[in-house]
Each structure stands twice: as structure tokens, then as C-alpha cells.
C-alpha positions as CSV (number, residue, x, y, z in Angstrom):
1,M,-7.0,27.9,-8.6
2,N,-3.6,29.1,-8.0
3,G,-1.9,27.0,-10.7
4,Q,-0.5,24.4,-8.1
5,N,-1.6,20.7,-8.6
6,D,-3.9,19.4,-5.9
7,V,-2.1,16.2,-5.0
8,R,-4.5,13.7,-3.4
9,E,-3.4,11.3,-0.7
10,F,-4.0,7.4,-1.0
11,T,-3.7,4.5,1.0
12,A,-1.0,1.9,0.0
13,Q,-1.6,-1.5,1.7
14,M,0.5,-4.6,1.8
15,S,-0.6,-8.1,2.5
16,V,0.8,-11.7,2.1
17,S,-1.2,-14.5,0.2
18,A,0.5,-18.0,-0.5
19,G,3.9,-16.9,0.9
20,H,4.2,-13.9,-1.4
21,W,3.9,-10.2,-0.3
22,R,2.0,-7.9,-2.6
23,L,1.7,-4.0,-2.2
24,Y,-0.9,-2.0,-3.8
25,V,-2.3,1.6,-3.8
26,A,-5.9,2.0,-3.4
27,L,-7.1,4.6,-5.7
28,M,-10.6,5.1,-4.3
29,N,-13.0,7.4,-6.2
30,T,-11.0,7.0,-9.7
31,T,-11.4,4.9,-12.7
32,E,-7.7,4.2,-12.7
33,R,-6.3,0.8,-12.3
34,W,-4.8,0.1,-8.7
35,P,-1.0,-0.1,-9.3
36,D,0.6,-3.1,-7.4
37,Y,4.0,-4.7,-6.8
38,R,4.8,-8.4,-6.0
39,F,7.8,-9.1,-3.9
40,T,10.2,-11.7,-4.3
41,R,11.6,-11.5,-0.8
42,T,10.0,-13.7,2.0
43,V,9.2,-10.4,4.1
44,P,10.0,-6.9,2.6
45,T,12.2,-4.5,4.4
46,F,11.2,-0.8,4.7
47,T,13.5,-0.1,2.2
48,D,12.0,-2.7,0.0
49,R,8.7,-1.2,0.6
50,T,9.7,2.4,-0.2
51,D,11.4,1.5,-3.5
52,A,8.4,-0.4,-4.5
53,L,6.1,2.7,-3.9
54,S,8.7,4.6,-5.9
55,L,8.5,2.3,-8.7
56,L,4.5,2.8,-8.5
57,G,4.9,6.6,-8.5
58,F,4.2,7.1,-4.9
59,E,5.8,8.2,-1.8
60,P,4.8,8.2,1.8
61,V,3.2,11.2,3.1
62,P,5.8,13.1,5.4
63,G,5.5,11.8,8.8
64,A,3.4,8.7,7.7
65,E,4.3,5.6,9.4
66,W,3.4,1.8,8.5
67,E,0.5,0.5,10.6
68,W,0.0,-3.2,11.1
69,T,-3.3,-5.0,11.6
70,E,-3.8,-8.5,12.3
71,D,-6.6,-10.5,10.9
72,S,-7.4,-14.2,10.2
73,E,-8.0,-16.2,7.0
74,T,-11.2,-17.5,8.7
75,P,-13.4,-15.0,10.6
76,D,-14.8,-16.3,13.8
77,D,-12.3,-19.2,14.0
78,P,-9.8,-18.5,16.7
79,A,-7.5,-21.4,15.3
80,S,-7.4,-19.9,11.7
81,P,-4.0,-18.6,10.5
82,V,-3.1,-15.1,10.9
83,V,-3.2,-12.6,8.1
84,L,-1.1,-9.5,8.6
85,I,-2.1,-6.2,6.7
86,A,0.1,-3.1,6.6
87,A,-1.0,0.3,5.5
88,I,0.4,3.8,5.1
89,R,-0.7,7.1,3.8
90,V,1.0,8.0,0.3
91,R,0.9,10.7,-2.2
92,S,1.5,10.5,-6.0
93,W,4.4,12.2,-7.7
94,S,3.5,10.6,-11.0
95,G,0.3,12.5,-11.8
96,V,-2.5,10.6,-9.9
97,S,-4.5,13.6,-8.7
98,V,-8.2,12.8,-9.6
């Protein structure tokens, strides 16, 4: 090792349930609790999302962009309400490096 910390990248995801948006960082392959943030706004702005990540100790990886995916509440039902899921690659500046 050269003395530098190996900072791992993670995926932050955001989804809405019962009208409330929630952002969480999936800390795969760790024993740590997944940090999350619940928004009070109807639809969080880009700044809201960046601020929430910062409060959780993360920042977007340089050049990363939010990617949006559409899903449905009831699979295989074309009349099912749409569920939006957003994701972005992030890195920790608060010490999550396992």
C-alpha cells in the first residue's frame, strides 16, 4: 500500500413510496447499516439530492449523472402505477472504505 486510503464507490438510489422520496446508499459487501435520508419536499431537486448525500457522508463520483428507471408497483400489470427509481455512483468522504 502507498499510504493512501482506498475509497470505494457505491450506488445511491432514490425512490418514492406513499408520496415521500427516500435516498439511500447501498453499501453492498459491508456489514454497515445503509445510510438513508427522507425528503420532506414533494420532488427533491438536484441540490436537495446533493445536500442529502453530503449529510450522509457521500458525494457523487466526478462525472456521474443521475439515471432514472421506470418500474411498476405490480409486475406484469400494464395499468399498475409507475414507480420511479433514480441511481448515481457515489464515493464516501466520511470513512466508508471497506
